[in-house]
Backbone and ligand atoms as CSV (ligand in chain L), in Angstrom:
chain,resi,resn,atom,element,x,y,z
A,1,MET,N,N,0.837,-1.197,0.000
A,1,MET,CA,C,0.000,0.000,0.000
A,1,MET,C,C,0.869,1.244,0.000
A,2,LYS,N,N,0.637,2.113,-0.949
A,2,LYS,CA,C,1.431,3.341,-1.071
A,2,LYS,C,C,1.012,4.366,-0.031
A,3,VAL,N,N,1.989,5.057,0.522
A,3,VAL,CA,C,1.677,6.136,1.462
A,3,VAL,C,C,1.656,7.441,0.679
A,4,LYS,N,N,0.571,8.135,0.800
A,4,LYS,CA,C,0.449,9.387,0.049
A,4,LYS,C,C,0.715,10.559,0.965
A,5,PRO,N,N,1.336,11.606,0.447
A,5,PRO,CA,C,1.753,12.716,1.290
A,5,PRO,C,C,0.597,13.521,1.885
A,6,ASP,N,N,-0.421,13.806,1.120
A,6,ASP,CA,C,-1.468,14.675,1.665
A,6,ASP,C,C,-2.859,14.188,1.314
A,7,ARG,N,N,-3.817,15.012,1.651
A,7,ARG,CA,C,-5.231,14.720,1.520
A,7,ARG,C,C,-5.602,14.444,0.065
A,8,GLN,N,N,-6.348,13.359,-0.132
A,8,GLN,CA,C,-6.793,13.024,-1.489
A,8,GLN,C,C,-8.317,12.875,-1.492
A,9,PRO,N,N,-9.047,13.963,-1.707
A,9,PRO,CA,C,-10.505,13.816,-1.778
A,9,PRO,C,C,-10.912,12.988,-2.996
A,10,THR,N,N,-12.106,12.439,-2.949
A,10,THR,CA,C,-12.515,11.536,-4.022
A,10,THR,C,C,-13.765,12.018,-4.750
A,11,LYS,N,N,-13.996,11.418,-5.892
A,11,LYS,CA,C,-15.252,11.596,-6.627
A,11,LYS,C,C,-15.572,10.263,-7.302
A,12,PHE,N,N,-16.749,10.183,-7.931
A,12,PHE,CA,C,-17.136,8.965,-8.624
A,12,PHE,C,C,-17.033,9.182,-10.129
A,13,CYS,N,N,-16.426,8.204,-10.828
A,13,CYS,CA,C,-16.298,8.278,-12.288
A,13,CYS,C,C,-17.679,8.425,-12.909
A,14,SER,N,N,-17.812,9.335,-13.868
A,14,SER,CA,C,-19.122,9.569,-14.489
A,14,SER,C,C,-19.499,8.431,-15.438
A,15,ALA,N,N,-18.513,7.623,-15.831
A,15,ALA,CA,C,-18.801,6.534,-16.777
A,15,ALA,C,C,-19.013,5.204,-16.061
A,16,CYS,N,N,-18.040,4.778,-15.231
A,16,CYS,CA,C,-18.132,3.439,-14.636
A,16,CYS,C,C,-18.509,3.477,-13.151
A,17,GLY,N,N,-18.537,4.661,-12.534
A,17,GLY,CA,C,-18.944,4.768,-11.132
A,17,GLY,C,C,-17.847,4.447,-10.140
A,18,ALA,N,N,-16.638,4.165,-10.607
A,18,ALA,CA,C,-15.529,3.860,-9.694
A,18,ALA,C,C,-15.178,5.097,-8.880
A,19,GLN,N,N,-14.675,4.865,-7.647
A,19,GLN,CA,C,-14.298,5.980,-6.785
A,19,GLN,C,C,-12.860,6.359,-7.110
A,20,ILE,N,N,-12.652,7.592,-7.501
A,20,ILE,CA,C,-11.335,8.025,-7.956
A,20,ILE,C,C,-10.970,9.341,-7.290
A,21,GLU,N,N,-9.711,9.754,-7.441
A,21,GLU,CA,C,-9.288,11.012,-6.830
A,21,GLU,C,C,-10.027,12.183,-7.465
A,22,ALA,N,N,-10.351,13.166,-6.613
A,22,ALA,CA,C,-11.176,14.294,-7.065
A,22,ALA,C,C,-10.505,15.084,-8.187
A,23,CYS,N,N,-9.168,15.078,-8.205
A,23,CYS,CA,C,-8.473,15.882,-9.205
A,23,CYS,C,C,-8.275,15.133,-10.523
A,24,ALA,N,N,-8.649,13.834,-10.585
A,24,ALA,CA,C,-8.407,13.039,-11.796
A,24,ALA,C,C,-9.199,13.596,-12.972
A,25,GLU,N,N,-8.525,13.744,-14.115
A,25,GLU,CA,C,-9.229,14.205,-15.321
A,25,GLU,C,C,-9.649,13.021,-16.172
A,26,ILE,N,N,-8.947,11.897,-15.984
A,26,ILE,CA,C,-9.277,10.664,-16.696
A,26,ILE,C,C,-9.388,9.550,-15.658
A,27,CYS,N,N,-10.437,8.713,-15.777
A,27,CYS,CA,C,-10.630,7.620,-14.818
A,27,CYS,C,C,-9.516,6.592,-14.969
A,28,PRO,N,N,-8.795,6.227,-13.864
A,28,PRO,CA,C,-7.725,5.237,-13.995
A,28,PRO,C,C,-8.261,3.848,-14.311
A,29,ASP,N,N,-9.548,3.641,-14.065
A,29,ASP,CA,C,-10.139,2.318,-14.275
A,29,ASP,C,C,-10.635,2.135,-15.701
A,30,CYS,N,N,-11.493,3.037,-16.186
A,30,CYS,CA,C,-12.099,2.854,-17.514
A,30,CYS,C,C,-11.599,3.860,-18.534
A,31,ARG,N,N,-10.723,4.787,-18.118
A,31,ARG,CA,C,-10.112,5.765,-19.029
A,31,ARG,C,C,-11.075,6.829,-19.551
A,32,ALA,N,N,-12.271,6.924,-18.975
A,32,ALA,CA,C,-13.223,7.928,-19.443
A,32,ALA,C,C,-12.801,9.312,-18.951
A,33,PRO,N,N,-12.853,10.329,-19.823
A,33,PRO,CA,C,-12.577,11.693,-19.354
A,33,PRO,C,C,-13.654,12.140,-18.379
A,34,GLN,N,N,-13.258,12.914,-17.354
A,34,GLN,CA,C,-14.192,13.293,-16.292
A,34,GLN,C,C,-14.798,14.673,-16.533
A,35,PRO,N,N,-16.083,14.835,-16.176
A,35,PRO,CA,C,-16.765,16.113,-16.404
A,35,PRO,C,C,-16.306,17.191,-15.427
A,36,SER,N,N,-16.745,18.414,-15.672
A,36,SER,CA,C,-16.439,19.528,-14.776
A,36,SER,C,C,-17.127,19.300,-13.425
A,37,ARG,N,N,-16.769,20.132,-12.442
A,37,ARG,CA,C,-17.355,20.023,-11.106
A,37,ARG,C,C,-18.876,20.188,-11.150
A,38,LEU,N,N,-19.315,21.131,-11.986
A,38,LEU,CA,C,-20.752,21.385,-12.121
A,38,LEU,C,C,-21.479,20.152,-12.664
A,39,GLU,N,N,-20.925,19.575,-13.732
A,39,GLU,CA,C,-21.523,18.368,-14.317
A,39,GLU,C,C,-21.463,17.215,-13.325
A,40,ALA,N,N,-20.365,17.135,-12.569
A,40,ALA,CA,C,-20.221,16.053,-11.591
A,40,ALA,C,C,-21.327,16.129,-10.545
A,41,HIS,N,N,-21.671,17.349,-10.103
A,41,HIS,CA,C,-22.729,17.500,-9.108
A,41,HIS,C,C,-24.081,17.051,-9.663
A,42,LYS,N,N,-24.340,17.384,-10.920
A,42,LYS,CA,C,-25.585,16.961,-11.556
A,42,LYS,C,C,-25.622,15.428,-11.627
A,43,ASN,N,N,-24.459,14.872,-11.959
A,43,ASN,CA,C,-24.315,13.420,-12.044
A,43,ASN,C,C,-24.631,12.755,-10.700
A,44,TYR,N,N,-24.130,13.326,-9.584
A,44,TYR,CA,C,-24.402,12.776,-8.246
A,44,TYR,C,C,-25.888,12.841,-7.943
A,45,ARG,N,N,-26.521,13.961,-8.291
A,45,ARG,CA,C,-27.961,14.104,-8.017
A,45,ARG,C,C,-28.765,13.074,-8.810
A,46,ASP,N,N,-28.367,12.877,-10.077
A,46,ASP,CA,C,-29.044,11.857,-10.896
A,46,ASP,C,C,-28.893,10.480,-10.260
A,47,GLN,N,N,-27.666,10.159,-9.822
A,47,GLN,CA,C,-27.422,8.847,-9.205
A,47,GLN,C,C,-28.248,8.697,-7.934
A,48,GLN,N,N,-28.281,9.761,-7.105
A,48,GLN,CA,C,-29.073,9.709,-5.865
A,48,GLN,C,C,-30.539,9.453,-6.185
A,49,PHE,N,N,-31.041,10.115,-7.247
A,49,PHE,CA,C,-32.440,9.941,-7.627
A,49,PHE,C,C,-32.727,8.482,-7.968
A,50,TRP,N,N,-31.853,7.863,-8.760
A,50,TRP,CA,C,-32.113,6.478,-9.196
A,50,TRP,C,C,-31.945,5.478,-8.054
A,51,PHE,N,N,-30.995,5.715,-7.153
A,51,PHE,CA,C,-30.877,4.834,-5.972
A,51,PHE,C,C,-32.160,4.910,-5.148
A,52,THR,N,N,-32.685,6.150,-4.998
A,52,THR,CA,C,-33.911,6.339,-4.224
A,52,THR,C,C,-35.087,5.654,-4.907
A,53,ALA,N,N,-35.238,5.880,-6.212
A,53,ALA,CA,C,-36.350,5.295,-6.956
A,53,ALA,C,C,-36.315,3.769,-6.855
A,54,ALA,N,N,-35.128,3.184,-6.985
A,54,ALA,CA,C,-35.007,1.723,-6.927
A,54,ALA,C,C,-35.393,1.205,-5.545
A,55,ALA,N,N,-34.866,1.840,-4.477
A,55,ALA,CA,C,-35.134,1.359,-3.113
A,55,ALA,C,C,-36.599,1.560,-2.734
A,56,VAL,N,N,-37.160,2.733,-3.069
A,56,VAL,CA,C,-38.558,3.010,-2.726
A,56,VAL,C,C,-39.474,2.069,-3.504
A,57,GLY,N,N,-39.156,1.832,-4.788
A,57,GLY,CA,C,-39.946,0.895,-5.596
A,57,GLY,C,C,-39.902,-0.503,-5.005
A,58,PHE,N,N,-38.712,-0.933,-4.604
A,58,PHE,CA,C,-38.548,-2.259,-3.996
A,58,PHE,C,C,-39.380,-2.361,-2.715
A,59,ASN,N,N,-39.266,-1.339,-1.843
A,59,ASN,CA,C,-40.017,-1.353,-0.581
A,59,ASN,C,C,-41.528,-1.342,-0.828
A,60,ALA,N,N,-41.962,-0.600,-1.863
A,60,ALA,CA,C,-43.398,-0.522,-2.160
A,60,ALA,C,C,-43.932,-1.892,-2.570
A,61,VAL,N,N,-43.147,-2.617,-3.368
A,61,VAL,CA,C,-43.566,-3.965,-3.792
A,61,VAL,C,C,-43.661,-4.881,-2.569
A,62,ILE,N,N,-42.664,-4.775,-1.659
A,62,ILE,CA,C,-42.670,-5.609,-0.452
A,62,ILE,C,C,-43.908,-5.283,0.407
A,63,ILE,N,N,-44.195,-3.993,0.582
A,63,ILE,CA,C,-45.356,-3.585,1.386
A,63,ILE,C,C,-46.638,-4.155,0.780
A,64,ASP,N,N,-46.708,-4.116,-0.555
A,64,ASP,CA,C,-47.927,-4.519,-1.259
A,64,ASP,C,C,-48.113,-6.033,-1.296
A,65,LYS,N,N,-47.011,-6.779,-1.485
A,65,LYS,CA,C,-47.156,-8.197,-1.832
A,65,LYS,C,C,-46.624,-9.207,-0.812
A,66,PHE,N,N,-45.669,-8.803,0.034
A,66,PHE,CA,C,-45.008,-9.791,0.881
A,66,PHE,C,C,-45.098,-9.418,2.364
A,67,SER,N,N,-45.249,-10.414,3.229
A,67,SER,CA,C,-45.281,-10.106,4.657
A,67,SER,C,C,-44.374,-11.030,5.464
A,68,ASP,N,N,-43.544,-11.860,4.787
A,68,ASP,CA,C,-42.660,-12.770,5.526
A,68,ASP,C,C,-41.425,-12.021,6.020
A,69,SER,N,N,-40.733,-12.620,6.993
A,69,SER,CA,C,-39.622,-11.881,7.601
A,69,SER,C,C,-38.436,-11.774,6.639
A,70,TYR,N,N,-38.266,-12.741,5.719
A,70,TYR,CA,C,-37.182,-12.616,4.727
A,70,TYR,C,C,-37.339,-11.304,3.949
A,71,SER,N,N,-38.568,-11.024,3.503
A,71,SER,CA,C,-38.826,-9.806,2.717
A,71,SER,C,C,-38.525,-8.550,3.530
A,72,HIS,N,N,-38.844,-8.599,4.833
A,72,HIS,CA,C,-38.586,-7.440,5.678
A,72,HIS,C,C,-37.094,-7.163,5.787
A,73,TRP,N,N,-36.319,-8.246,5.973
A,73,TRP,CA,C,-34.871,-8.047,6.089
A,73,TRP,C,C,-34.260,-7.669,4.756
A,74,ALA,N,N,-34.812,-8.228,3.648
A,74,ALA,CA,C,-34.322,-7.862,2.311
A,74,ALA,C,C,-34.560,-6.370,2.062
A,75,ALA,N,N,-35.756,-5.880,2.427
A,75,ALA,CA,C,-36.069,-4.456,2.248
A,75,ALA,C,C,-35.145,-3.598,3.107
A,76,THR,N,N,-34.833,-4.076,4.320
A,76,THR,CA,C,-33.948,-3.315,5.210
A,76,THR,C,C,-32.537,-3.245,4.630
A,77,ALA,N,N,-32.054,-4.391,4.088
A,77,ALA,CA,C,-30.713,-4.414,3.503
A,77,ALA,C,C,-30.654,-3.505,2.274
A,78,VAL,N,N,-31.651,-3.594,1.400
A,78,VAL,CA,C,-31.683,-2.754,0.201
A,78,VAL,C,C,-31.725,-1.278,0.602
A,79,SER,N,N,-32.524,-0.956,1.623
A,79,SER,CA,C,-32.640,0.439,2.077
A,79,SER,C,C,-31.322,0.939,2.656
A,80,ALA,N,N,-30.655,0.083,3.434
A,80,ALA,CA,C,-29.386,0.493,4.057
A,80,ALA,C,C,-28.332,0.772,2.984
A,81,VAL,N,N,-28.251,-0.110,1.973
A,81,VAL,CA,C,-27.266,0.108,0.900
A,81,VAL,C,C,-27.626,1.371,0.120
A,82,ALA,N,N,-28.921,1.582,-0.136
A,82,ALA,CA,C,-29.347,2.782,-0.874
A,82,ALA,C,C,-28.961,4.041,-0.107
A,83,VAL,N,N,-29.202,4.064,1.214
A,83,VAL,CA,C,-28.844,5.239,2.017
A,83,VAL,C,C,-27.329,5.451,1.972
A,84,HIS,N,N,-26.562,4.347,2.062
A,84,HIS,CA,C,-25.100,4.461,1.986
A,84,HIS,C,C,-24.677,5.087,0.654
A,85,LEU,N,N,-25.261,4.610,-0.461
A,85,LEU,CA,C,-24.902,5.122,-1.790
A,85,LEU,C,C,-25.277,6.605,-1.914
A,86,ILE,N,N,-26.455,6.963,-1.392
A,86,ILE,CA,C,-26.899,8.365,-1.454
A,86,ILE,C,C,-25.944,9.250,-0.647
A,87,VAL,N,N,-25.570,8.772,0.563
A,87,VAL,CA,C,-24.696,9.572,1.432
A,87,VAL,C,C,-23.288,9.694,0.831
A,88,THR,N,N,-22.774,8.609,0.204
A,88,THR,CA,C,-21.428,8.704,-0.391
A,88,THR,C,C,-21.412,9.724,-1.520
A,89,ARG,N,N,-22.510,9.822,-2.287
A,89,ARG,CA,C,-22.577,10.837,-3.362
A,89,ARG,C,C,-22.615,12.235,-2.751
A,90,TRP,N,N,-23.352,12.360,-1.632
A,90,TRP,CA,C,-23.392,13.664,-0.969
A,90,TRP,C,C,-21.991,14.047,-0.487
A,91,MET,N,N,-21.284,13.081,0.138
A,91,MET,CA,C,-19.948,13.359,0.672
A,91,MET,C,C,-18.987,13.742,-0.446
A,92,ALA,N,N,-19.085,13.037,-1.597
A,92,ALA,CA,C,-18.206,13.353,-2.728
A,92,ALA,C,C,-18.486,14.764,-3.229
A,93,GLY,N,N,-19.774,15.119,-3.340
A,93,GLY,CA,C,-20.138,16.453,-3.809
A,93,GLY,C,C,-19.705,17.541,-2.850
A,94,ALA,N,N,-19.769,17.220,-1.541
A,94,ALA,CA,C,-19.434,18.208,-0.514
A,94,ALA,C,C,-17.937,18.241,-0.206
A,95,GLY,N,N,-17.165,17.340,-0.843
A,95,GLY,CA,C,-15.730,17.280,-0.551
A,95,GLY,C,C,-15.448,16.716,0.830
A,96,ARG,N,N,-16.362,15.887,1.358
A,96,ARG,CA,C,-16.191,15.323,2.699
A,96,ARG,C,C,-15.955,13.824,2.679
A,97,ALA,N,N,-15.663,13.265,1.507
A,97,ALA,CA,C,-15.373,11.828,1.429
A,97,ALA,C,C,-14.069,11.541,2.172
A,98,PRO,N,N,-13.906,10.333,2.762
A,98,PRO,CA,C,-12.659,10.008,3.450
A,98,PRO,C,C,-11.452,10.148,2.519
A,99,GLU,N,N,-10.321,10.493,3.138
A,99,GLU,CA,C,-9.108,10.710,2.346
A,99,GLU,C,C,-8.510,9.398,1.862
A,100,ASN,N,N,-7.643,9.517,0.875
A,100,ASN,CA,C,-6.826,8.407,0.369
A,100,ASN,C,C,-7.596,7.131,0.024
A,101,PRO,N,N,-8.414,7.176,-1.025
A,101,PRO,CA,C,-9.082,5.941,-1.466
A,101,PRO,C,C,-8.045,4.969,-2.005
A,102,PRO,N,N,-8.323,3.631,-1.947
A,102,PRO,CA,C,-7.367,2.678,-2.493
A,102,PRO,C,C,-7.197,2.885,-3.993
A,103,GLU,N,N,-5.998,2.593,-4.485
A,103,GLU,CA,C,-5.733,2.725,-5.919
A,103,GLU,C,C,-6.401,1.558,-6.624
A,104,LEU,N,N,-7.328,1.901,-7.522
A,104,LEU,CA,C,-8.129,0.847,-8.137
A,104,LEU,C,C,-7.335,-0.266,-8.836
A,105,PRO,N,N,-6.348,0.065,-9.659
A,105,PRO,CA,C,-5.720,-1.023,-10.428
A,105,PRO,C,C,-4.986,-2.043,-9.556
A,106,GLU,N,N,-4.487,-1.649,-8.362
A,106,GLU,CA,C,-3.668,-2.590,-7.609
A,106,GLU,C,C,-4.154,-2.867,-6.190
A,107,ALA,N,N,-5.250,-2.216,-5.766
A,107,ALA,CA,C,-5.656,-2.352,-4.370
A,107,ALA,C,C,-6.140,-3.760,-4.046
A,108,TRP,N,N,-5.888,-4.164,-2.797
A,108,TRP,CA,C,-6.325,-5.443,-2.278
A,108,TRP,C,C,-7.718,-5.231,-1.691
A,109,PHE,N,N,-8.544,-6.294,-1.673
A,109,PHE,CA,C,-9.938,-6.089,-1.254
A,109,PHE,C,C,-10.033,-5.601,0.191
A,110,GLY,N,N,-9.068,-6.006,1.038
A,110,GLY,CA,C,-9.072,-5.571,2.435
A,110,GLY,C,C,-8.912,-4.067,2.571
A,111,GLU,N,N,-8.084,-3.472,1.695
A,111,GLU,CA,C,-7.912,-2.014,1.717
A,111,GLU,C,C,-9.217,-1.329,1.380
A,112,ARG,N,N,-9.904,-1.896,0.374
A,112,ARG,CA,C,-11.189,-1.317,-0.052
A,112,ARG,C,C,-12.229,-1.465,1.057
A,113,LEU,N,N,-12.212,-2.631,1.747
A,113,LEU,CA,C,-13.171,-2.874,2.831
A,113,LEU,C,C,-12.959,-1.857,3.958
A,114,LEU,N,N,-11.682,-1.626,4.314
A,114,LEU,CA,C,-11.393,-0.642,5.359
A,114,LEU,C,C,-11.860,0.746,4.950
A,115,TYR,N,N,-11.663,1.070,3.657
A,115,TYR,CA,C,-12.087,2.377,3.164
A,115,TYR,C,C,-13.608,2.502,3.231
A,116,THR,N,N,-14.307,1.409,2.867
A,116,THR,CA,C,-15.774,1.422,2.920
A,116,THR,C,C,-16.260,1.612,4.354
A,117,ILE,N,N,-15.573,0.966,5.328
A,117,ILE,CA,C,-15.939,1.138,6.740
A,117,ILE,C,C,-15.734,2.603,7.157
A,118,ARG,N,N,-14.611,3.189,6.694
A,118,ARG,CA,C,-14.374,4.615,6.990
A,118,ARG,C,C,-15.476,5.487,6.379
A,119,GLU,N,N,-15.921,5.107,5.164
A,119,GLU,CA,C,-17.014,5.840,4.506
A,119,GLU,C,C,-18.297,5.768,5.329
A,120,ILE,N,N,-18.591,4.559,5.844
A,120,ILE,CA,C,-19.826,4.377,6.614
A,120,ILE,C,C,-19.775,5.235,7.885
A,121,ILE,N,N,-18.614,5.202,8.585
A,121,ILE,CA,C,-18.475,5.978,9.825
A,121,ILE,C,C,-18.601,7.471,9.534
A,122,LYS,N,N,-17.873,7.926,8.497
A,122,LYS,CA,C,-17.932,9.352,8.163
A,122,LYS,C,C,-19.337,9.732,7.693
A,123,GLY,N,N,-20.004,8.794,6.989
A,123,GLY,CA,C,-21.378,9.026,6.533
A,123,GLY,C,C,-22.327,9.214,7.708
A,124,LEU,N,N,-22.167,8.361,8.752
A,124,LEU,CA,C,-23.027,8.470,9.932
A,124,LEU,C,C,-22.845,9.833,10.599
A,125,PHE,N,N,-21.575,10.290,10.658
A,125,PHE,CA,C,-21.320,11.597,11.274
A,125,PHE,C,C,-21.800,12.745,10.380
A,126,SER,N,N,-22.041,12.454,9.086
A,126,SER,CA,C,-22.535,13.488,8.167
A,126,SER,C,C,-24.040,13.660,8.255
A,127,ILE,N,N,-24.737,12.652,8.824
A,127,ILE,CA,C,-26.211,12.692,8.850
A,127,ILE,C,C,-26.742,13.968,9.543
A,128,PRO,N,N,-26.195,14.350,10.725
A,128,PRO,CA,C,-26.700,15.586,11.345
A,128,PRO,C,C,-26.543,16.794,10.424
A,129,TYR,N,N,-25.416,16.843,9.692
A,129,TYR,CA,C,-25.201,17.970,8.780
A,129,TYR,C,C,-26.231,17.948,7.653
A,130,ILE,N,N,-26.502,16.733,7.119
A,130,ILE,CA,C,-27.480,16.594,6.029
A,130,ILE,C,C,-28.865,17.016,6.515
A,131,ILE,N,N,-29.194,16.650,7.772
A,131,ILE,CA,C,-30.488,17.046,8.344
A,131,ILE,C,C,-30.545,18.573,8.480
A,132,ALA,N,N,-29.445,19.161,8.992
A,132,ALA,CA,C,-29.398,20.614,9.178
A,132,ALA,C,C,-29.523,21.340,7.846
A,133,GLU,N,N,-28.970,20.722,6.799
A,133,GLU,CA,C,-28.950,21.331,5.471
A,133,GLU,C,C,-30.337,21.282,4.817
A,134,CYS,N,N,-31.124,20.247,5.179
A,134,CYS,CA,C,-32.489,20.065,4.647
A,134,CYS,C,C,-32.508,20.092,3.117
A,135,SER,N,N,-31.609,19.355,2.503
A,135,SER,CA,C,-31.465,19.384,1.052
A,135,SER,C,C,-32.176,18.202,0.396
A,136,SER,N,N,-32.012,18.066,-0.910
A,136,SER,CA,C,-32.618,16.938,-1.637
A,136,SER,C,C,-32.070,15.608,-1.118
A,137,THR,N,N,-30.835,15.618,-0.623
A,137,THR,CA,C,-30.273,14.388,-0.060
A,137,THR,C,C,-31.104,13.908,1.127
A,138,LEU,N,N,-31.520,14.858,1.986
A,138,LEU,CA,C,-32.364,14.508,3.132
A,138,LEU,C,C,-33.710,13.967,2.663
A,139,PHE,N,N,-34.261,14.583,1.621
A,139,PHE,CA,C,-35.536,14.147,1.053
A,139,PHE,C,C,-35.427,12.692,0.565
A,140,TYR,N,N,-34.360,12.387,-0.152
A,140,TYR,CA,C,-34.166,11.022,-0.673
A,140,TYR,C,C,-34.006,10.014,0.471
A,141,ILE,N,N,-33.166,10.364,1.453
A,141,ILE,CA,C,-32.958,9.455,2.581
A,141,ILE,C,C,-34.279,9.242,3.318
A,142,GLY,N,N,-35.055,10.328,3.469
A,142,GLY,CA,C,-36.351,10.235,4.133
A,142,GLY,C,C,-37.284,9.272,3.426
A,143,LEU,N,N,-37.345,9.344,2.104
A,143,LEU,CA,C,-38.214,8.444,1.341
A,143,LEU,C,C,-37.818,6.986,1.553
A,144,VAL,N,N,-36.525,6.715,1.494
A,144,VAL,CA,C,-36.043,5.338,1.645
A,144,VAL,C,C,-36.341,4.832,3.060
A,145,VAL,N,N,-36.004,5.649,4.070
A,145,VAL,CA,C,-36.180,5.221,5.466
A,145,VAL,C,C,-37.670,5.041,5.786
A,146,LEU,N,N,-38.511,5.993,5.348
A,146,LEU,CA,C,-39.937,5.908,5.683
A,146,LEU,C,C,-40.604,4.703,5.009
A,147,THR,N,N,-40.238,4.407,3.745
A,147,THR,CA,C,-40.843,3.232,3.101
A,147,THR,C,C,-40.327,1.951,3.751
A,148,CYS,N,N,-39.069,1.980,4.224
A,148,CYS,CA,C,-38.533,0.801,4.922
A,148,CYS,C,C,-39.268,0.597,6.252
A,149,VAL,N,N,-39.517,1.672,6.977
A,149,VAL,CA,C,-40.293,1.585,8.222
A,149,VAL,C,C,-41.693,1.065,7.902
A,150,GLY,N,N,-42.249,1.514,6.764
A,150,GLY,CA,C,-43.566,1.041,6.327
A,150,GLY,C,C,-43.613,-0.465,6.136
A,151,VAL,N,N,-42.523,-1.022,5.605
A,151,VAL,CA,C,-42.430,-2.477,5.418
A,151,VAL,C,C,-42.595,-3.182,6.766
A,152,TRP,N,N,-41.960,-2.640,7.814
A,152,TRP,CA,C,-42.022,-3.288,9.144
A,152,TRP,C,C,-43.367,-3.069,9.814
A,153,ILE,N,N,-43.986,-1.906,9.600
A,153,ILE,CA,C,-45.261,-1.584,10.250
A,153,ILE,C,C,-46.398,-2.439,9.703
A,154,GLN,N,N,-46.365,-2.734,8.395
A,154,GLN,CA,C,-47.548,-3.358,7.779
A,154,GLN,C,C,-47.652,-4.860,8.066
A,155,ARG,N,N,-46.657,-5.477,8.732
A,155,ARG,CA,C,-46.749,-6.927,8.900
A,155,ARG,C,C,-47.737,-7.346,9.958
L,1,ZN,ZN,ZN,-14.392,4.964,-14.861
């Protein structure tokens, strides 16, 4: 594992979705040229919208059709991953993603796992800020969480 001298904020590749350094102009993974900061923010909002739509749609189907405990836990897992994905896009847009992401071409899965754990912890600490901000990110998280709670209430 390479030691990097200073802070390396991250962003998500607009083509393949890989997590890359914020200053990268070309994705090291798929070689796609990266959009401007403005376009990147629009890209994050689009991604947040689709994660929300997928999770809310999934939860709605579970509420409507299934009442077994497997479905409840499946809806909870899908909702948790959706909230994580929404929060990571918010952190990338806000420049608050954890520093020093693993280098995609050579990183070991353990390095990536540790980075993901750091993302989850930093994401949890970002929730109060997201609530205070009252932005579209909060709206999306609210939809996912409320439909997930709905899955548990209706059984
Ligand atoms: Zn890429």
